[in-house]
LOZA-305781 format. One line per 5 residues: number of its first residue (from 1); their letters; for each residue z, y, x of N, C-alpha, C, O. Coordinates in Angstrom, 1 decimal. Each point is the difference from the previous one (the first is absolute). Layout:
BEGIN
NUM) a) Z/Y/X/Z/Y/X/Z/Y/X/Z/Y/X  ...
//
This chain:
BEGIN
1) mrkkl) 0.1/-1.1/0.8/-0.2/1.0/-0.9/-0.1/1.4/0.9/-0.7/0.9/-0.3  1.7/-0.9/1.3/0.3/1.3/1.0/-1.6/0.1/0.7/-0.4/1.2/0.1  -0.3/-2.2/0.4/-1.1/0.1/0.6/-1.2/0.7/-1.1/-0.8/0.8/0.4  0.9/-1.3/-1.5/-0.9/0.5/-1.1/0.3/1.6/-0.3/-0.9/0.8/-0.4  2.2/-0.3/0.6/0.3/1.2/-0.1/-0.4/0.9/1.1/-0.1/1.2/-0.1
6) egvrv) 0.0/-1.7/1.1/-0.1/0.8/1.2/-1.7/0.1/0.1/-0.6/1.0/0.5  -0.1/-2.1/-1.2/-1.3/0.1/0.0/-0.5/1.0/-1.0/-0.9/0.8/0.3  1.6/-0.7/-1.4/-0.2/1.1/-1.1/0.3/1.2/0.7/-1.0/0.8/-0.1  2.0/-0.3/0.9/0.5/1.3/0.5/-1.3/0.0/1.0/-0.7/0.9/-0.3  0.4/-1.6/1.1/-1.1/0.2/1.1/-1.2/0.7/-0.6/-0.4/1.1/0.3
11) salnn) -0.1/-2.1/-1.4/-1.1/0.6/-0.9/0.2/1.4/-0.6/-0.9/0.8/0.0  2.0/-0.7/-0.5/0.3/1.4/-0.6/-0.2/1.1/1.0/-0.5/1.1/-0.4  1.0/-1.3/1.8/0.2/0.9/0.9/-1.6/0.2/0.6/-0.4/1.1/0.3  -0.3/-2.1/-0.3/-1.5/0.3/0.3/-0.7/0.6/-1.1/-0.9/0.7/0.4  1.0/-0.9/-1.6/-0.4/0.6/-0.9/0.3/1.7/-0.2/-0.8/0.9/-0.5
16) laacs) 2.1/-0.6/1.0/0.6/1.3/0.1/-0.8/0.8/1.4/-0.4/1.2/0.1  0.3/-2.2/0.8/-0.9/0.6/1.2/-1.4/0.4/-0.3/-0.5/1.0/0.6  -0.2/-1.8/-1.4/-1.2/0.0/-0.3/-0.2/1.3/-0.8/-1.0/0.8/0.2  2.1/-0.4/-1.3/-0.1/0.9/-0.7/0.2/1.4/0.8/-0.8/1.0/-0.1  1.7/-1.0/0.7/0.4/1.3/1.0/-1.1/0.2/0.9/-0.2/1.1/0.4
21) lkegr) -0.6/-2.1/0.1/-1.0/0.2/0.8/-1.3/0.9/-0.8/-0.5/1.0/0.3  0.4/-1.7/-1.2/-1.1/0.7/-1.1/0.4/1.4/0.0/-0.8/0.9/0.3  2.1/-0.6/-0.6/0.4/1.3/-0.4/0.0/0.9/1.3/0.1/1.2/-0.1  -0.3/-1.7/1.1/0.1/0.7/1.4/1.4/0.2/0.5/0.2/1.0/0.7  0.9/-1.7/-1.2/1.5/0.3/0.3/0.1/-0.9/1.2/0.7/-1.0/-0.2
26) yedtv) -1.3/1.1/1.5/0.2/-0.9/1.0/1.5/-0.3/0.4/0.4/-1.2/0.2  0.3/2.2/-0.1/1.2/-0.8/0.4/0.8/-0.8/-0.9/0.8/-0.8/0.5  -1.0/0.8/-1.8/0.6/-1.0/-0.9/-0.9/-1.2/0.1/0.5/-1.1/-0.1  -1.7/1.1/0.4/-0.7/-1.1/0.2/0.5/-1.0/1.3/0.3/-1.2/0.0  -0.1/2.2/1.0/0.4/-0.5/1.2/1.5/-0.8/0.0/0.3/-1.0/0.7
31) gfced) 0.6/1.7/-1.7/1.2/-0.6/-0.3/0.1/-1.3/-0.6/0.8/-0.9/0.3  -1.8/0.9/-1.3/-0.2/-1.2/-0.9/-0.5/-1.1/0.9/0.7/-1.1/0.0  -1.8/1.4/0.7/-0.5/-1.2/0.8/1.0/-0.6/1.3/0.0/-1.1/0.3  0.9/2.1/0.2/1.0/-0.5/0.9/1.1/-1.0/-0.7/0.5/-0.9/0.5  -0.3/1.3/-1.7/0.9/-0.8/-1.0/-0.6/-1.2/0.0/0.6/-1.0/0.4
36) vlran) -1.9/0.9/-0.9/-0.6/-1.4/-0.3/0.0/-0.7/1.4/0.2/-1.2/0.0  -0.5/1.9/1.1/-0.1/-0.5/1.3/1.5/-0.7/0.4/0.1/-1.1/0.7  0.7/1.7/-1.1/1.5/-0.6/0.6/0.1/-1.2/-0.9/0.6/-1.0/0.4  -1.1/1.0/-1.4/0.0/-1.4/-0.9/-0.8/-1.0/0.5/0.5/-1.1/0.1  -1.7/1.3/0.2/-1.1/-0.8/0.7/-0.6/0.7/0.8/-0.9/0.7/-0.5
41) srdvk) 1.0/-0.7/1.7/-0.7/0.3/1.2/-1.5/-0.2/0.2/-0.7/0.6/0.9  0.3/-1.5/-1.8/-1.6/-0.3/0.2/-0.6/0.3/-1.3/-1.0/-0.6/-0.5  1.6/1.7/-0.2/-0.6/0.3/-1.2/-1.3/0.8/0.2/0.1/1.2/0.3  -1.3/-1.8/-0.6/-1.4/0.7/0.4/-0.1/1.2/-1.0/-0.4/1.0/0.6  0.7/-0.9/-1.7/0.0/1.2/-0.9/0.6/1.2/0.7/-0.5/1.0/0.3
46) amyrl) 1.6/-1.4/-0.1/0.9/1.3/0.7/-0.5/0.3/1.3/0.1/1.2/0.2  -0.6/-1.8/0.6/-0.5/0.1/1.2/-1.1/0.9/-0.3/-0.1/1.2/0.5  -0.9/-1.6/-1.3/-1.2/0.6/-0.3/0.2/1.5/-0.5/-0.6/0.9/0.5  1.7/-0.8/-1.4/0.2/1.4/-0.5/0.5/0.9/1.1/-0.2/1.2/0.0  1.0/-1.8/0.9/0.7/0.9/1.1/-1.3/0.5/0.8/-0.1/1.2/0.3
51) gqvrt) -0.9/-2.2/0.0/-1.2/0.3/0.6/-0.9/1.2/-0.6/-0.6/0.8/0.7  0.7/-0.7/-2.1/-0.7/0.9/-0.6/0.5/1.2/0.1/-0.7/1.0/0.2  2.1/-0.9/-0.5/1.0/1.3/0.3/-0.3/0.7/1.3/-0.2/1.2/0.1  0.0/-2.1/0.9/-0.3/0.5/1.4/-1.3/0.6/0.2/-0.1/1.0/0.7  -0.9/-1.8/-1.3/-1.4/0.6/0.2/0.0/1.3/-0.9/-0.6/1.0/0.5
56) rqths) 1.1/-1.0/-1.5/-0.3/1.3/-1.0/0.8/1.1/0.7/-0.5/1.1/-0.1  1.7/-1.3/0.6/0.7/1.1/0.6/-0.9/0.5/1.4/0.0/1.2/0.4  -0.6/-2.2/0.3/-0.8/0.4/0.9/-1.2/0.6/-0.3/-0.6/0.7/0.9  0.0/-0.9/-2.1/-1.3/0.6/-0.2/0.7/1.4/-0.6/-0.6/1.0/0.1  1.8/-1.0/-0.8/0.4/1.3/-0.4/0.2/1.1/1.2/-0.5/1.2/-0.1
61) larar) 1.1/-1.7/1.1/0.1/0.7/1.1/-1.3/0.5/0.6/-0.2/1.2/0.1  -0.6/-2.1/0.2/-1.4/0.3/0.3/-0.6/1.0/-0.6/-0.6/0.9/0.6  0.6/-0.9/-2.0/-0.6/1.2/-0.8/0.8/1.2/0.4/-0.5/1.1/0.4  1.7/-1.2/-0.6/0.9/1.2/0.3/-0.6/0.8/1.4/-0.2/1.2/0.1  0.0/-2.2/0.9/-0.2/0.6/1.3/-1.7/0.5/-0.2/-0.2/1.1/0.4
66) lkadh) -0.6/-1.7/-0.7/-1.2/0.5/-0.3/0.1/1.3/-0.7/-0.6/1.0/0.5  1.3/-0.7/-1.6/-0.1/1.2/-0.7/0.6/1.0/0.9/-0.7/1.1/0.2  1.9/-1.2/0.4/0.6/1.0/1.0/-1.1/0.3/1.1/-0.2/1.2/0.3  -0.6/-2.2/0.2/-0.9/0.6/1.2/-0.9/0.6/-0.6/-0.5/0.9/0.6  0.0/-1.3/-1.9/-1.3/1.1/-0.6/0.7/1.2/-0.2/-0.6/1.0/0.5
71) aerks) 1.7/-0.7/-1.0/0.4/1.1/-0.4/0.2/1.0/1.4/-0.3/1.2/0.1  1.0/-2.0/1.1/0.0/0.6/0.9/-1.4/0.6/0.9/0.1/1.0/0.7  -1.1/-1.7/-0.9/-1.3/0.3/0.4/-0.4/1.2/-0.8/-0.6/1.0/0.5  1.0/-1.2/-2.0/-0.5/1.2/-0.7/0.5/1.2/0.1/-0.7/1.0/-0.2  2.2/-1.0/0.8/0.7/1.2/0.3/-0.8/0.6/1.2/-0.5/1.1/0.0
76) rslet) 0.4/-2.1/1.0/-0.5/0.6/1.2/-1.4/0.6/-0.2/-0.4/1.1/0.6  -0.2/-1.6/-1.3/-1.6/0.6/-0.3/0.2/1.3/-0.6/-0.8/0.9/0.3  1.9/-0.9/-1.2/0.1/1.2/-0.8/0.5/1.3/1.2/-0.3/1.2/0.1  1.2/-1.9/0.8/0.6/0.9/0.8/-1.1/0.8/1.1/0.1/1.1/0.4  -1.2/-2.1/-0.2/-1.1/0.4/0.9/-1.0/1.0/-0.7/-0.5/1.0/0.5
81) avskt) 0.4/-1.3/-1.7/-0.7/1.0/-0.8/0.5/1.2/-0.1/-0.8/0.9/0.1  2.3/-0.7/-0.3/0.6/1.2/-0.1/-0.1/0.8/1.2/-0.2/1.3/0.0  0.4/-2.1/1.3/0.1/0.5/1.2/-1.4/0.5/0.4/0.0/1.1/0.6  -1.0/-1.6/-0.8/-1.4/0.7/0.2/-0.2/1.2/-1.1/-0.7/1.0/0.3  1.2/-1.0/-1.5/-0.3/1.1/-0.7/0.8/1.1/0.3/-0.4/1.1/-0.2
86) dlads) 1.7/-1.4/0.8/0.6/1.0/0.6/-0.6/0.8/1.2/-0.1/1.3/0.2  -0.3/-2.3/0.6/-0.9/0.4/1.2/-1.2/1.0/-0.4/-0.1/1.2/0.3  -0.7/-2.0/-1.1/-1.0/1.0/-0.4/0.4/1.3/-0.8/-0.9/0.9/0.0  2.1/-0.8/-0.6/0.2/1.2/-0.7/0.5/1.0/1.1/-0.3/1.2/-0.2  1.1/-1.7/1.4/0.4/0.9/1.0/-1.0/0.4/0.7/-0.1/1.2/0.4
91) sassa) -0.9/-2.0/-0.1/-1.4/0.7/0.8/-0.8/0.7/-0.8/-0.7/0.8/0.6  0.6/-0.8/-1.8/-0.7/0.8/-0.9/0.7/1.4/0.0/-0.6/1.0/0.1  1.9/-0.9/-0.2/0.9/1.3/-0.2/0.0/0.6/1.4/0.2/1.2/0.0  -0.4/-1.6/1.1/0.0/0.4/1.4/-1.1/0.5/0.1/-0.1/0.9/0.8  -1.0/-1.3/-1.3/-1.5/0.7/0.4/-0.2/1.4/-0.3/0.5/0.4/-1.1
96) p) -1.2/0.2/2.0/0.0/1.7/-0.4/-1.0/0.2/-1.1/-0.2/1.1/-0.5
//
């Protein structure tokens, strides 16, 4: 009986992990998967979901870095344009 209850508990935790992953609640997903793996260190579903969390977190970080790089390049471009405009204005105003 106890073994059956543990199986139901693991199944419920795996379902909670799947739902929290789908909702993007990665910390909750990791917690549920860790609970499953404490009960059964070879649970493939829990390991798979942990891998999905890590992959999604890595992709999110990569996207954020790309956005930051793009914003930095855009900012530098604008600074260069402003500098050129300032130089042109000062040259025009100093001409006789």
